[in-house]
N, C-alpha and C positions, 0 to 999 in steps of 0.2 A: 180552881183548886178543888171544887166540889167533886169533880170527876175522879180525882185520886181517892178521896174518902169513900166514894161509891165503890170503886174497884176493891179497896181493902175490905169493905163490908161484904162484898161478894165473896172474897176469899175466905173470910171468917165463916160465912154461911156454908160455903162449899166444904170447908174443913169439918164443920159440925155435921153436915150431911153425910160425909164419908166416914164419920166416926173417928176422926183423928183426935187423939188425946195425949196426955202427958205420960202414959204408961210405957210407951216405946221410945227408943232413942230417936227414931225418925220423926215421931209425933212431936217430941219436945223441940226438935230443931225447926220443924215447919211452923209450929205455933209461935215460937220465939221470933221467927222471920216475919210472920204476920203481925205480931205485936210491934216489931220494929217498924214495919211499913206504916202501920197506923200512927205511930209517934211521928214519923217523918212527914206524913201527909198533914198532920195537925200543925207541925212546925212550919211547913211550907205555906200553909194557909195563913198562919200568923204573920210570917214574913211578907207575904203578898199584901196583907192588910196594912202593915206598917209602911211598906213601900208606897202604896196608894196615898196614905196620909202625908208622907214626905213629899210626894209629887205635888199634892195640893198646896202644901206649905211653901214649897219652892216657887210655885206659880204665883202665890200671894206676894212673896218677897220680890219676885221679878216685876210684878205690877207696881208695887210700892217704889221700887228703885226707878222704874221708868217715869213715874210721876215726879220723883225728886229730880231726876235729870232734866225733865221738861221745865220744872220750876227754876232750876239753877241756870240752865243754858238759855232760857227765855230772856234773861236779862242782858245777855251779851249783845253787843252792837251788831245788828245784821246789815248795816249800811256799808260796811267794808266790803270791797270787791276782792280783797286778798288778805291773807294772813301770812306773816313772816315767821319762819321757824328759826331755830338756833343755828342752823347750818348756813345761813346766808341765802337761802332760797325762799322764794315767795310762792305760796300755794294759791293757784287761781283756778276758778271754774270757768270753762269756756262757755260763753253765752249761747253759742250755736249748738254744740254737741253735748254740752253739760258734763264733759269729762274733766277731772281734776288734773292739772298739770303743774309742774314745778318750774319756775323761772329763776334764773340767776339774776342778781341785782345788776350786774354789768349789762344785761340785755336792755335795761331801761336807759342806759347812757347812749346807746346807738340811736340814731335818728330813723333807722329803718323800722318799718312796722313789724310787729311781732306776730308770727303766724302760729296758729294752734297746730301742734304736731299730729293731732288726730284727724281733724277735718280740713286742715290747711286754710282755714278762714282767718282773716286778720282779727286780732284781739283788740277790742276797744276798751281800754282800761282807764279808769280815773284813779289817780293816786296823789297823795300829798308827798312832795319830796322833802328831803332833809337838807337841801342845798342852801337854804337860807334866802332864796329869791322871793319867797312869799307867793308864788304862783301855784295853781293847781295844774299839773301837766296832764295832757290827754294823749 
């Protein structure tokens, strides 16, 4: 923003050197325009400074939020190989390609192995069933 102030200062010097003054109609207009440009350059400089302060503040908030998320989600059980959502699907990360896929609960009832739709490798999942048999199914 300093370059704008420099340009306005140059215009002021140029108008002084040319002898432009308030005595003529054209002189009044030109000097008013130069004053307006000076005010605008000052305002833009102030806005730029405020924007930089806001950027720094937002970065600090972002870092604080990231720390809070790490602390909150650190306590979650990372031993689960899947998470069930409200739609009856189970979200699973493929151990081979590491893509997240959604599996229907009914897929676990079939005795066929479940293949990853991305890499076509069989999924080796360990899960506790709710069937009441007391076994861990693999």
